[in-house]
N, C-alpha and C positions, 0 to 999 in steps of 0.2 A: 829027146826033148825037142819040142817045137819052139821056134824063135822067129822074130821079125827083125829085119834091118830097120834102121831109123826111117829111111825113106819109105819102106813098105808100111810102117806104122803111121807115118804122117799122111801118106796117100790114102790109107784106109780111113783115117780120121777125117781127112778132107772130103772124101766121098760120103762118109756118114753125115757130116755137117751139111753138105750140099743136099743130100736126100732129106735130112730133117728140116732144113730151112730153104726150100726151093724157090721161094718168092722173095720179094722185097718187103721190108717192114718199117713202119714209122717208129722212131726211137727218140726219146727225150734225153738230152745230155747237155753237158757244158763243154765248150771248146777249150783246148789247152795246147800249148806248144804249136801254134799255127805257123806254117812256113810254106813258101812257094819255091819250087825248084823246077826249072825247065817247063814252066807254065802249069805244072801239076801242083796241087795243094796237098800237103801232108800235115796231119794233126793228130791229136789224141782226143778221144771223148772220155769224159770222167763224170762220175756221179758222186756227190758229197753228202755226208750226213748233215741235215739242216741244223742240227743242234751243235755238233762239234766241228763241223766243216772238214772233217776227215774224209779222205777218198775211200769210197766203199766199192767202187767198180771202175775199171779202166779198159779201154779198147783202142787199138790203133786204127786210124781212119785215113782215107785218101779220097781225093776228088780228081779224077783224070782231067787233063787239060781241056778237052772238048766240052766237058760238063761244067768245069769251073769257069770257063770263059762266059758262059751264059748265067750261071747261078750267082756268081760274085757281084756283078753290077746290078742285077735285079734285086738281090738281097739288100745291098747298100742303099739303093735308091728308095726302097720301100721302108727301111728301118731308120735311115739316117745314120747308121753306124757302120764303121769299117768291119769287114769280116775278119775277126781277130780272136785272140784268146780271151776267155772270160765271158763268153756269150752263152746264154741258155738258148738252145736251138731244138727244133723238131725236124729231124732229117729222115728221109726215106733211104734205107740202105739195104744192101745185100750182105749176107753173112758168109764169110769165106775163111777157110783155114788152108793157107798155103804151106806146102811141104817144107819150104825154106824160110819164108818170112813169118810164118805162124798166123795166129788169129788176127783178123782185121775186118773192118767194115768199109765197104765201098759206097760212097754217097752218090745218089742219083737225083735227089731233089731236096730242097729246104723250104720250109713254110715260114715266110717272113712275119706272118701275123702272130705266130707264137712268140717269136723274139720281140716283136714290137710290143705285144702285151706285157711281156716280162720287163722290157725297158720302162714301160709306163708304170708298171708296178714298182720298179726300183725308184723311179722319180717320185712317185707318190709316197714311198717310204721315206725318202730323204726329206720331202716337204713336211711330212708328219713329224719327223724327228726335229726339224727346225722349229716347227710350231710348238711342240712339247717343251723345247728349250727356251721358248719365248723370244726368239730372234727372227722369226720368219718375215715379219713386216717392218723391222726396225729401219731398214734403209728406205723403204717406201714412205715412211713417215717423215723423212727429212725434207726440209724446204729447199728447193733449188734457188740459189741467189738470184736477185732481180737482174744482175749483170754477170752471167756466168762466162767470164772472159779468160780467167786463169785456169787452164785445162791440163790436168795430168793424164797423159795418154799411155795406155798399155797396149802395145802392138809389136809386131815384128818390124824392124826398121826397113826391111826390104819389101814389105808387103805393098802391093798396088793399092789396096784399100786404104792404107795409111797415107800414101801420097794423094789419093783422091780426097781424103778427109782434109788434109792441109790445104790443097788447092781450092776446095769448095769454101773453106773458111776465109782464106785470103781474098778470094774473088767475089765475096758477097756484094750484091748490088747496092747495099746501103753504105758500104765503106766502113763498117764496124771493124774495130781492131781486136784481135784475140791473141792470147799468149799461151800457145800449146807447148808442152815439154814432154818429150818421149821418155818412157821408162821401158826399155826393151824387154821382150819376153817371147818365148816360143808359143806359137798359137796352134800347133797341132803335134800329135805324137804323145808318147807316154810321159814326157817331162813337162807338158803344158801346165798341169795343175801346180806343180812346185814352182815353175817359172813365174806364173802370174801371181801366186801368193808372195813370192820374193819381191816382185815389183810393188805389190801393195804395201809390204813392210817398208820399203824405201820411201814410198809416198807418205806413209804415216809419219815418218820423221820430219817431213816438211809440210804437214797438212795445213798449216796456217797460211801457206803461200798459194793454195789452190782453192778453187770454188767447186769443182766437180772432178770425178774420175771417169774417163772414157775407156772402155775396153772394146777394141775394134779388131776385126779379123779380115773380113772381106773376101769374097770368092772362095774357092777351094771346094773340095768334096764334102757333102753333108755327112759322110762317114767319119769325118774328123771331129765331130761334135761331142764325142763321148766324154772328153775331158771337161766339158762345160756342164755335165750332169754329175759333178763331183760334190760330195757332201762338204769336204774341207774347203773347197773354193767357195761354195755357196755360203758356208758359215762365215768365212772371212769377209766376203762382200756384204753380207746381211748386217754385220756388226761394224762395218767401216764408218767412220765419223763423217765422211763426205758422201754426197749423192753419187751413186754409180749409174752410169748410162752404158748400155750395151748396144753394139752394132756388129754382130759376128756373122753377117752375111748369109742369112738363110730365112726363108719365108714360110716353109711348110709347117713348122711347129716351134714351140718355145722349149728351150732347155731350162733346167733348174736355175741356172744363173740368170736367165732372162726373167724368170718369175720373181726372184727376190730383188732384182735391181730396181732403182728408183724410176727409171724409164728405159723402155726397150724400143730400139729402132731396128729396122730390117737390115740396113747397110751402113757403112761408114759415112757416106754422103747424107743419108737420112739423119744420122746423128748430128752432122754439121748443120743441116737444115733446122733441126730442133733447137740447137744452141743459138743460131741466128734468129730464129723465131722468138726465143725468150728475150733476147736483147731488143728486137724490134717491138715486142709487146710493151716492154718497159719504156722504150722511146715514144711509143704511141700514147701511153699513159701520161708521160711527161709533157707531150705536146698538148694533150687535152687539158692538163693542169695549167700549162702556159696560156692556152686560149681562155680558160676560165678566169685566170688572174687578170689577163688583159681586159676581158669583158667587164669584170668587176671594177677594175681601176677606171675604165672609161665611164662606167655608170656613176662611180663615185665622183669623178671630176665633173661630170655633167650636173649632178645634184649640187655639188659644191659651187659650181658657177651660178646656178639659179639662186642658191642661198646668198652668195656674195652680192649678186645683183640686187636682191631684196634688201640686204643690209645697206648697200650703197644708197638705195633710194630712201631709206629711212634714216640715214645718218644725219643729214642736216637738221631734221626735226628733233632727233635724239640729242644732237649737240646743243641746239638752242634750249631744249628743255633742261639739259644738264647745266648749261650756263646760268639759266634763270634760277635753277635750284641752288647753284653755288652762290649766286648773287644774294639770294634770300638768306642763305646761311651766313654769308659774310656780313650782311647788314645786321643780323642778329648779334654776331660776334662784336661788330663795331659798337653797337648800343651797349652790349654787356661790358666792353672795355671802357666805354665812356662813363657808364654808371660806376664802374669800379674805380676809375680815376677820380671821379667826383667824391666818392666815399673816402678815398685815401686823402685827397686834398682837404676835405672837411675835417677829417680826423687830425691831420697835421696842423690845420688852422686852430683847432681847439687846443691842441697841445702847446702851440706857440702862445696862445692867449694865456694859458695857465702859467707858462714859464715867464711871460712878460709880467704878469701880476706878481709872481714870486720875486722876480728881480726888482720890480718897482717897490714892493714892500720891504725888500732887503736893502734898498739903497740908503746911503748916509743922509741924504736930504730928507727922506721920509722919517728916518729916526730922529734927526735934529728937530724936525717940525713938531715932534711930540714932546719937546722940552729937554732933550738930552743934548750933551755937548761932547766934543772930541778934543783931547789935548794932544798937541803935536810937538815932537822934539826933533829938530833937524828935518822937518817935513814928514816924519813918521809918527803914526799914532802910538801913544804911550798906553800899554796895556797893563803895566804894573808900576807901583811906586818905586820898585827896586831899580827901575830904569832911570830914575832921576836922582840928582844930587842938588844940594843947596847951591844956588847961584846959577843953575842951568836956565837958559832962555827957552821959553815955551810959548806956544800959541794955543789959544782956546777957540774952537770953532763953534758958533751958535747958528741957529736957523737963519738969523738975519744979519750975521756979521762975524768979525774975527777980533779977539783980544790978545794983545802981546804983553808978556810979563816975565818976571824972574822968580825962580823958586826961592823963597825966603826960609822956609822951614818945612821939614818932612816929619 
């Protein structure tokens, strides 16, 4: 019976593979388990089912140090992404079957354009999802306050960009005062997304104390921007109730976070310039209003002075006219009072005449003159015979004299 040792079999397979695949080939795959050791890069290439995301193929890969030293910076500069796990790549590889280490692919080249196109596709997919959910432009629709001075800052506390931002605000040439408060977060690495979302949650609890949220990173490699193309981070910022301003220190292109933010600046100092400009614009409008009010007040005072002078010149004539008018009215009133007094006196005079005539006709003399007499007893008129007794002394008054007598019989 013929047989092979394992090494013989593996060597035979290695030769067969080398003969079958003698050249290098361009292969599309996704990177996984990327790690660097002794300047060599070791990784796995995988292919996933687009519907189930299950791995349908896997191959061990390696990039030798001399090749990796060239490919890695070129790739990251072109794509703006760190060469790491989870990237869709187009790589030129040789197919090898090592008797000890087994099947593997050795990388000789990477096409950044393929990955860049895939990253752009991913960004567009995230933006479409946000649009379908109706949140894509929510933050862009928020109004930035006229005085954005209370600033919630999300950044690394040790970042040079954060210090630049604070110094730029504090040293503004207008002397405007700002009130920044730091909410620390990681700004690179796999924990960036969760760290920034956590900072947003803390700001949300005190949202009434701030005017805007500033997310600044400053400097660093563009390959660290992957976290800012996150759906979850973008969705949180898009729906945040305060305007979000980004300044994560890159100029080549925008991340998804930049796209949904209310305002995007290139650097932390550019964010500071934007905030200073907002306050300066408000100050300019206030200055224009002040100038307008001053001008209107001066025009009003000038017009009022002219009107006052005109009134002053007309005042004596107006006063004389008013006095003459009042005199005429007083004369009319005097005549009316005089006539009224005359009427009252005339009426009282007639009343007195009537009373005088009544009293005169009612007087005893007038009655005696008509032939009547009055009998007196003890100086009082006797109105009834019951007041008299026989023997009483009485007097009888007549119109022309008095008779004294005694009552003899009743």
